[in-house]
BAZA-240641 format. One record per residue (C-alpha): y, z, x; residue in three letters. Coordinates in steps of 0.5 Angstrom, whole numbers, plus 500, padded with zeros to 3 digits. Layout:
BEGIN
<node><y>Y</y><z>Z</z><x>X</x><type>ALA</type></node>
...
END
This chain:
BEGIN
<node><y>929</y><z>673</z><x>489</x><type>MET</type></node>
<node><y>922</y><z>671</z><x>490</x><type>THR</type></node>
<node><y>918</y><z>676</z><x>493</x><type>ILE</type></node>
<node><y>912</y><z>673</z><x>498</x><type>ARG</type></node>
<node><y>907</y><z>675</z><x>502</x><type>LEU</type></node>
<node><y>909</y><z>672</z><x>509</x><type>GLU</type></node>
<node><y>903</y><z>674</z><x>514</x><type>THR</type></node>
<node><y>897</y><z>678</z><x>513</x><type>ILE</type></node>
<node><y>895</y><z>682</z><x>520</x><type>SER</type></node>
<node><y>889</y><z>686</z><x>522</x><type>ALA</type></node>
<node><y>886</y><z>688</z><x>528</x><type>GLY</type></node>
<node><y>880</y><z>693</z><x>531</x><type>LEU</type></node>
<node><y>882</y><z>700</z><x>534</x><type>ALA</type></node>
<node><y>883</y><z>699</z><x>541</x><type>LYS</type></node>
<node><y>886</y><z>704</z><x>547</x><type>PRO</type></node>
<node><y>893</y><z>705</z><x>547</x><type>LEU</type></node>
<node><y>897</y><z>708</z><x>553</x><type>TRP</type></node>
<node><y>900</y><z>715</z><x>552</x><type>ILE</type></node>
<node><y>905</y><z>719</z><x>556</x><type>ARG</type></node>
<node><y>903</y><z>726</z><x>556</x><type>ASP</type></node>
<node><y>909</y><z>729</z><x>561</x><type>GLY</type></node>
<node><y>908</y><z>726</z><x>567</x><type>GLU</type></node>
<node><y>901</y><z>724</z><x>566</x><type>ASP</type></node>
<node><y>898</y><z>718</z><x>562</x><type>LEU</type></node>
<node><y>892</y><z>718</z><x>558</x><type>ARG</type></node>
<node><y>889</y><z>713</z><x>553</x><type>THR</type></node>
<node><y>888</y><z>714</z><x>545</x><type>VAL</type></node>
<node><y>884</y><z>710</z><x>540</x><type>MET</type></node>
<node><y>889</y><z>706</z><x>536</x><type>SER</type></node>
<node><y>889</y><z>701</z><x>530</x><type>GLY</type></node>
<node><y>896</y><z>699</z><x>531</x><type>ILE</type></node>
<node><y>895</y><z>693</z><x>535</x><type>GLN</type></node>
<node><y>895</y><z>688</z><x>529</x><type>LYS</type></node>
<node><y>895</y><z>680</z><x>530</x><type>THR</type></node>
<node><y>896</y><z>675</z><x>524</x><type>PRO</type></node>
<node><y>890</y><z>673</z><x>521</x><type>VAL</type></node>
<node><y>893</y><z>669</z><x>515</x><type>SER</type></node>
<node><y>900</y><z>666</z><x>516</x><type>THR</type></node>
<node><y>905</y><z>661</z><x>511</x><type>ILE</type></node>
<node><y>903</y><z>655</z><x>516</x><type>ILE</type></node>
<node><y>895</y><z>657</z><x>516</x><type>GLU</type></node>
<node><y>894</y><z>661</z><x>510</x><type>PRO</type></node>
<node><y>887</y><z>663</z><x>510</x><type>ARG</type></node>
<node><y>883</y><z>667</z><x>505</x><type>ALA</type></node>
<node><y>883</y><z>674</z><x>507</x><type>ILE</type></node>
<node><y>878</y><z>679</z><x>503</x><type>GLU</type></node>
<node><y>881</y><z>686</z><x>501</x><type>VAL</type></node>
<node><y>877</y><z>692</z><x>498</x><type>THR</type></node>
<node><y>879</y><z>699</z><x>496</x><type>VAL</type></node>
<node><y>879</y><z>701</z><x>504</x><type>THR</type></node>
<node><y>883</y><z>695</z><x>506</x><type>GLY</type></node>
<node><y>883</y><z>689</z><x>509</x><type>ILE</type></node>
<node><y>875</y><z>687</z><x>511</x><type>VAL</type></node>
<node><y>875</y><z>687</z><x>519</x><type>GLY</type></node>
<node><y>881</y><z>691</z><x>520</x><type>ASP</type></node>
<node><y>880</y><z>698</z><x>523</x><type>GLU</type></node>
<node><y>884</y><z>705</z><x>523</x><type>GLN</type></node>
<node><y>882</y><z>710</z><x>529</x><type>ALA</type></node>
<node><y>885</y><z>716</z><x>525</x><type>ASP</type></node>
<node><y>884</y><z>715</z><x>517</x><type>PRO</type></node>
<node><y>887</y><z>722</z><x>517</x><type>GLN</type></node>
<node><y>893</y><z>719</z><x>519</x><type>VAL</type></node>
<node><y>893</y><z>712</z><x>517</x><type>HIS</type></node>
<node><y>888</y><z>708</z><x>513</x><type>GLY</type></node>
<node><y>883</y><z>711</z><x>507</x><type>GLY</type></node>
<node><y>884</y><z>709</z><x>500</x><type>THR</type></node>
<node><y>891</y><z>712</z><x>499</x><type>GLU</type></node>
<node><y>893</y><z>708</z><x>505</x><type>LYS</type></node>
<node><y>889</y><z>702</z><x>505</x><type>ALA</type></node>
<node><y>894</y><z>697</z><x>506</x><type>LEU</type></node>
<node><y>901</y><z>698</z><x>510</x><type>TYR</type></node>
<node><y>906</y><z>693</z><x>507</x><type>MET</type></node>
<node><y>913</y><z>692</z><x>511</x><type>TYR</type></node>
<node><y>919</y><z>688</z><x>510</x><type>PRO</type></node>
<node><y>920</y><z>682</z><x>515</x><type>GLN</type></node>
<node><y>928</y><z>683</z><x>514</x><type>GLU</type></node>
<node><y>927</y><z>689</z><x>519</x><type>HIS</type></node>
<node><y>924</y><z>685</z><x>524</x><type>TYR</type></node>
<node><y>931</y><z>682</z><x>527</x><type>PRO</type></node>
<node><y>933</y><z>690</z><x>528</x><type>PHE</type></node>
<node><y>927</y><z>691</z><x>532</x><type>TRP</type></node>
<node><y>927</y><z>685</z><x>536</x><type>SER</type></node>
<node><y>934</y><z>687</z><x>538</x><type>SER</type></node>
<node><y>933</y><z>694</z><x>540</x><type>LEU</type></node>
<node><y>927</y><z>692</z><x>544</x><type>LEU</type></node>
<node><y>931</y><z>686</z><x>547</x><type>SER</type></node>
<node><y>937</y><z>691</z><x>549</x><type>GLU</type></node>
<node><y>932</y><z>697</z><x>552</x><type>VAL</type></node>
<node><y>928</y><z>692</z><x>556</x><type>LYS</type></node>
<node><y>933</y><z>688</z><x>558</x><type>GLY</type></node>
<node><y>931</y><z>681</z><x>556</x><type>HIS</type></node>
<node><y>930</y><z>677</z><x>550</x><type>SER</type></node>
<node><y>924</y><z>679</z><x>546</x><type>ILE</type></node>
<node><y>921</y><z>676</z><x>539</x><type>HIS</type></node>
<node><y>916</y><z>680</z><x>535</x><type>LEU</type></node>
<node><y>911</y><z>677</z><x>531</x><type>GLU</type></node>
<node><y>909</y><z>680</z><x>525</x><type>HIS</type></node>
<node><y>904</y><z>685</z><x>525</x><type>GLY</type></node>
<node><y>907</y><z>688</z><x>531</x><type>TYR</type></node>
<node><y>909</y><z>695</z><x>527</x><type>LEU</type></node>
<node><y>902</y><z>696</z><x>525</x><type>GLY</type></node>
<node><y>903</y><z>693</z><x>518</x><type>GLU</type></node>
<node><y>897</y><z>689</z><x>514</x><type>ASN</type></node>
<node><y>902</y><z>685</z><x>510</x><type>LEU</type></node>
<node><y>909</y><z>683</z><x>512</x><type>THR</type></node>
<node><y>913</y><z>681</z><x>506</x><type>ILE</type></node>
<node><y>920</y><z>678</z><x>504</x><type>SER</type></node>
<node><y>924</y><z>680</z><x>498</x><type>GLY</type></node>
<node><y>923</y><z>687</z><x>497</x><type>LEU</type></node>
<node><y>926</y><z>693</z><x>501</x><type>SER</type></node>
<node><y>925</y><z>701</z><x>501</x><type>GLU</type></node>
<node><y>931</y><z>702</z><x>496</x><type>GLU</type></node>
<node><y>927</y><z>697</z><x>491</x><type>ASP</type></node>
<node><y>920</y><z>700</z><x>492</x><type>VAL</type></node>
<node><y>918</y><z>707</z><x>488</x><type>TYR</type></node>
<node><y>912</y><z>711</z><x>489</x><type>VAL</type></node>
<node><y>907</y><z>709</z><x>483</x><type>GLY</type></node>
<node><y>910</y><z>702</z><x>483</x><type>ASP</type></node>
<node><y>904</y><z>697</z><x>482</x><type>ARG</type></node>
<node><y>904</y><z>690</z><x>486</x><type>LEU</type></node>
<node><y>900</y><z>684</z><x>484</x><type>ARG</type></node>
<node><y>898</y><z>680</z><x>490</x><type>ILE</type></node>
<node><y>894</y><z>674</z><x>489</x><type>GLY</type></node>
<node><y>887</y><z>677</z><x>486</x><type>ALA</type></node>
<node><y>889</y><z>684</z><x>488</x><type>ILE</type></node>
<node><y>893</y><z>690</z><x>485</x><type>GLU</type></node>
<node><y>895</y><z>695</z><x>489</x><type>CYS</type></node>
<node><y>899</y><z>702</z><x>488</x><type>ALA</type></node>
<node><y>905</y><z>704</z><x>492</x><type>VAL</type></node>
<node><y>903</y><z>711</z><x>495</x><type>THR</type></node>
<node><y>908</y><z>713</z><x>500</x><type>LYS</type></node>
<node><y>912</y><z>712</z><x>506</x><type>LEU</type></node>
<node><y>909</y><z>711</z><x>513</x><type>ARG</type></node>
<node><y>911</y><z>716</z><x>518</x><type>GLU</type></node>
<node><y>911</y><z>714</z><x>525</x><type>PRO</type></node>
<node><y>908</y><z>718</z><x>530</x><type>CYS</type></node>
<node><y>907</y><z>718</z><x>537</x><type>TYR</type></node>
<node><y>903</y><z>712</z><x>537</x><type>LYS</type></node>
<node><y>908</y><z>708</z><x>535</x><type>PHE</type></node>
<node><y>913</y><z>711</z><x>540</x><type>THR</type></node>
<node><y>908</y><z>709</z><x>545</x><type>ALA</type></node>
<node><y>907</y><z>702</z><x>542</x><type>LYS</type></node>
<node><y>914</y><z>700</z><x>543</x><type>THR</type></node>
<node><y>916</y><z>704</z><x>549</x><type>GLY</type></node>
<node><y>922</y><z>707</z><x>546</x><type>ILE</type></node>
<node><y>923</y><z>714</z><x>546</x><type>ALA</type></node>
<node><y>927</y><z>714</z><x>540</x><type>THR</type></node>
<node><y>923</y><z>709</z><x>536</x><type>ALA</type></node>
<node><y>920</y><z>713</z><x>531</x><type>ALA</type></node>
<node><y>927</y><z>716</z><x>529</x><type>LYS</type></node>
<node><y>930</y><z>709</z><x>528</x><type>ALA</type></node>
<node><y>925</y><z>708</z><x>523</x><type>MET</type></node>
<node><y>926</y><z>713</z><x>519</x><type>ILE</type></node>
<node><y>934</y><z>714</z><x>520</x><type>GLN</type></node>
<node><y>935</y><z>706</z><x>518</x><type>GLY</type></node>
<node><y>930</y><z>707</z><x>512</x><type>ALA</type></node>
<node><y>925</y><z>702</z><x>516</x><type>ARG</type></node>
<node><y>919</y><z>705</z><x>515</x><type>SER</type></node>
<node><y>915</y><z>700</z><x>510</x><type>GLY</type></node>
<node><y>910</y><z>704</z><x>505</x><type>TRP</type></node>
<node><y>902</y><z>705</z><x>504</x><type>TYR</type></node>
<node><y>898</y><z>702</z><x>498</x><type>LEU</type></node>
<node><y>892</y><z>704</z><x>495</x><type>ARG</type></node>
<node><y>888</y><z>698</z><x>492</x><type>VAL</type></node>
<node><y>886</y><z>698</z><x>485</x><type>LEU</type></node>
<node><y>883</y><z>692</z><x>485</x><type>GLN</type></node>
<node><y>880</y><z>688</z><x>491</x><type>GLY</type></node>
<node><y>879</y><z>681</z><x>492</x><type>GLY</type></node>
<node><y>882</y><z>675</z><x>496</x><type>LEU</type></node>
<node><y>889</y><z>674</z><x>498</x><type>ILE</type></node>
<node><y>893</y><z>669</z><x>502</x><type>TYR</type></node>
<node><y>899</y><z>668</z><x>506</x><type>ALA</type></node>
<node><y>904</y><z>665</z><x>501</x><type>GLY</type></node>
<node><y>902</y><z>669</z><x>495</x><type>ASP</type></node>
<node><y>907</y><z>671</z><x>490</x><type>ALA</type></node>
<node><y>908</y><z>679</z><x>489</x><type>ILE</type></node>
<node><y>909</y><z>681</z><x>482</x><type>THR</type></node>
<node><y>912</y><z>688</z><x>482</x><type>VAL</type></node>
<node><y>910</y><z>693</z><x>476</x><type>ILE</type></node>
<node><y>915</y><z>699</z><x>475</x><type>PRO</type></node>
<node><y>912</y><z>706</z><x>475</x><type>GLY</type></node>
<node><y>915</y><z>712</z><x>473</x><type>PRO</type></node>
<node><y>921</y><z>710</z><x>478</x><type>ARG</type></node>
<node><y>922</y><z>718</z><x>480</x><type>GLU</type></node>
<node><y>922</y><z>717</z><x>488</x><type>CYS</type></node>
<node><y>924</y><z>711</z><x>492</x><type>SER</type></node>
<node><y>921</y><z>710</z><x>499</x><type>ILE</type></node>
<node><y>928</y><z>710</z><x>501</x><type>ALA</type></node>
<node><y>929</y><z>717</z><x>498</x><type>GLN</type></node>
<node><y>922</y><z>719</z><x>502</x><type>GLN</type></node>
<node><y>925</y><z>717</z><x>508</x><type>ASN</type></node>
<node><y>932</y><z>721</z><x>507</x><type>HIS</type></node>
<node><y>928</y><z>727</z><x>505</x><type>ALA</type></node>
<node><y>924</y><z>726</z><x>512</x><type>LEU</type></node>
<node><y>930</y><z>725</z><x>516</x><type>LEU</type></node>
<node><y>933</y><z>732</z><x>513</x><type>HIS</type></node>
<node><y>926</y><z>736</z><x>513</x><type>ARG</type></node>
<node><y>928</y><z>742</z><x>516</x><type>GLY</type></node>
<node><y>935</y><z>742</z><x>516</x><type>ASP</type></node>
END
């Protein structure tokens, strides 16, 4: 199966409404990404060791930084999230790529296929897989579903973070080449360990 970069998304940090008990408050978040390069309009996007030029993260301790410079997510999980949100909201919802806060929406790879230490070549860049994405309260706030974070981990639908080893230009539609690393721990195994942490 061809592994392909479907969509590149980016966004600036913006206020996000959070429910705090009975109160509502805002926190800054970079989870709100929108497509900047698509299969239909494959614009060149510059990537550096800190991620996509023009993209922002509000809290580099949790998201961003060199170890989490890019967040990659399989498009194959999107039907699950569209269905879940449609069921909870009571009307049909179609989600656009970037909704889950990812920079790179891809096809042809899943959490079972990807291991920490694998390298990925995409266009002119090369990256290394560092870890799964651990969903936080901001993800719950974005979806408006209290069980969203648990559903992400339970179903091993976390996606994964990348460190950028070589920067350059990428386009939606670029093929992705996987260069296997030690293959000691897959992202799905990290999901499983996170789900059962504290058991």
